[in-house]
N, C-alpha and C positions, 0 to 999 in steps of 0.2 A: 732875238738872240739874248733874251734876258735871263737865261738860266744856263747852268753848266752843261757843256756838251761832253759826254763821256767818250773819250777817244781811246783809252788804254784798255786792251783786252786781256791783260795779264791776269793770272789766277790770283784770287784774294789771299791765298796762302803765301804769296810773295810780298804782301804789304808789310812794310817796316814802320810806317807812320800813317795813322788814320786820324783825321780831324772831322768831327761831325757836329754840325749846328753850333759852331763856336760863336759866342756872343760876349761882347765886352764894351763897356761904356765908362767914360770918365765924367761924372756929373750928368749933365743933360746931353752930352755929346756921345752918340753911339758910334763906336769905331768899327767893330765887327758885328754883323747882323745875321748870323747864321752861316758862317763860312764853313765849307767842306773841302777836304783834300785827302788824297791817297798818294803816298810815295811808295814806289815799288823797289824791291831789292835790285841794287846796281843801277838805278835810274838817276838821271840828272834832271831835276825838276826846278824850274824857275817860277817865282811869284813876282809879277810886275804890278806896279801901281804908282799913283801919283805920290808926291811927298805928303806925309800926314795921313795916308790912306789906311795905315795899320799894319804895314808889312813887318816892321821890326817888332812891334807889339806881338804879332803872331808868333814869331820865334820865341820870344820871352815867355809866352804862355806854354809853349811846347816843352821848354826846359824847366818849367816850374818857377820862374822868376816873378811871374805875374799870374794871379788866379783869375780865370775868366768868370763872368757872371753866370754863364750857362754853356752846356755843350760837353762833348766827350773828346778826350785826347788819348790815343793809345799809341805807345812807343815800344817797338820791338815786342809786341804782344801784351804789354802791361798798361792798364788804365792808370794814368798818373794820379787821378783823383783819390785813389785808394792807397797811395804810397806814403809812408812816413818819411821823415827827413833822411834817415840812414838808407832807406830803400831808394829814395830819389837820388842820393849821392852815388849809390852803386850804379844806377841806370845812367847817370851822367858820364860814368867812366867809358861807356860805349858810344858817347856822342862827342864829336869834335866841333868846336865853335870858333869860327874866325870872326871876331868882333869888328864892327865898323870902326875904322880908324886904328886898327891893330890892338889897342888897349894893352900894351906892354907895361910892366911895372918899371917906372922910371928909376927906382932906386936899386934895381937888380940888374946884373949882367945878363947877357943873352943866355948863358949857361943856367943861371939861376931862374930865369923866366921859364925855361923848358923843364927844369927840375920841379917847379911849383906844382903842376898837376900830378906828378908822380908822388910827391909827398902828401898830397891831399888824399890820394887813393893808395893807402898803405899796402893793400894786398898786391899792388903792382910795383911797389917800391922796394927794390933790392939794391942796397948801397954798392954791391959788387958789380951790378950791371948798369947802374945809372949813367956813368960816363959813356958807355957804349951806346945806350939808348939815345942820349943827347946827341952824340956824334952822328948816329945814323939818321936821326930826324933832320939834322942840319944838312946832311948829305942829300937828302931828298929834295931840298930846296936850294942846293948849290951855295951854301953859306958856311961851310965848315970853319973858315978862317975868322968868322965873326964871333966865335964862341965866347970870347972874353971882353967883347965890346959892351958899352952901355947903350941903351936906347937912344940917347941924345947924339951918339956918334953914327947912327944909322940914317941912310936916306929913307924917303917914304917907301920906296919899293923894297928896300932891304927889311924895313920894319914889318911890312906886310908878309914877306917871306918867313921871317922869324915867327910871326903870329901863326902862320900856316903850319910851320914845324911844330909849334906848341900844340896846335889842334890835332896833329897827327901822332904825337908821341905815345899815346895810349892805344894806337891802332884801332880807331873807332869804327863802328859799323855804319854810323850815319855822320855826315859832316854838314853843318849849317854854315852858310856864308852870308853874312849881313853886309850888303853893299861893299863887296871886296875890292872894287876899283875906284871907289869914291876918293877924290883928292889926288889921284895919280894922273900924270901926263899920259897922252894916248899910247906912246910906245911902251911905257912901264905897265900900263893897264893891260896891254896885249900880252906882255911877258907873264903877268900874273895869271891871266886866263889860260895861257898855254901850260903854265905850271899846274893849275887846277886840273886840267885835262890829263896831264902826266900822272898826277897823284891818283886820279880816278882809275887809270889803267893799272897802277901798281897795287892799290889797296882794295879795289873792287867794292868800295863803299858806296852807299846811297848818298846822294847829295841834294840838298835843298838850298837854293840860292835866292836871296831877296835882293832885288836890284831894280833900277830904272835905266841901266846902261844897255842900250839896244845892241851894241856891238858885242858886249859880253854875253848876252843871251844868245845871240846868233852863233857865236863860236863855241858855246858850252852846253846849252840846254837841249835835252831830248824832247821835252814837253814844257809848255808854258801855261800858267794860269794867270789871268788878268783879274786883279782885285779892284773892284769898283763898287762904290756905295756899300762897303762892308761885306760884300759877297763875292764868290768866284763867278764873275760875269760870264766868262767863256774860257775854254782851254783848247789847246791844239799845238801843232808844231810851229816853228818860226815861219815856215813857208805858208802855212795855212792862215795864220793870224796876220802876217804882214801883207798878205794879198786880199784880206777880207774886205768886203764891201760895206761892212758895218762900220760907220764912222767912229763909234766909241771904241772899237777894237783897233781900227786902223790908225787912230791918232797916236798910239804909242810908237809907231814904227816910221813916222814921217821924219 
């Protein structure tokens, strides 16, 4: 089982993200060694791997924060290697990113944190509609009353909800989740996953989640890719991989 098992039979015209032969190293350490991935429209895809396996680096390559050594990344039909900074910024307006640890700006209120992506993407920034957009984004995560709080006044779960609202405010076509349940207690983690599922139903976006949280994957993902030794070792549904007789695949679900 040393190669990717193609399970998804959707038409390639429904592909919103394609990664082909992605390679990346830091010095002598090779993190990604020919990684491949397709994310389909409306799909919830999880990439699982051990700590340090390259999961978060993978997402940073996709949004242009890190340049890979080799390979092709196509997002919403655009090869990002051919995009200049302005074109990349325009593409990022269609991508929501829930950062690991929420990554809210400590010096800004919740309102200002949500306004920040609107101000960056001026074509979507209308001062007359900003308040409404912020309110609606907070309503999606049930935190309307937190609008004027500072990040230091938020619990871990509230901060994660605000970060999700910020990721949603531009109504993205793709949402990236980088370890969305890390640092949360089990009850709050389940609440966040339930919220992610609700968001999926409302926005019909495609979702790529990077995590090692087995319960999160079980409750959220349509399909799972296991990232091992820099490659997509195998893919399948939760039921298929959790019951696999392959010890390298099964070890993630014990």
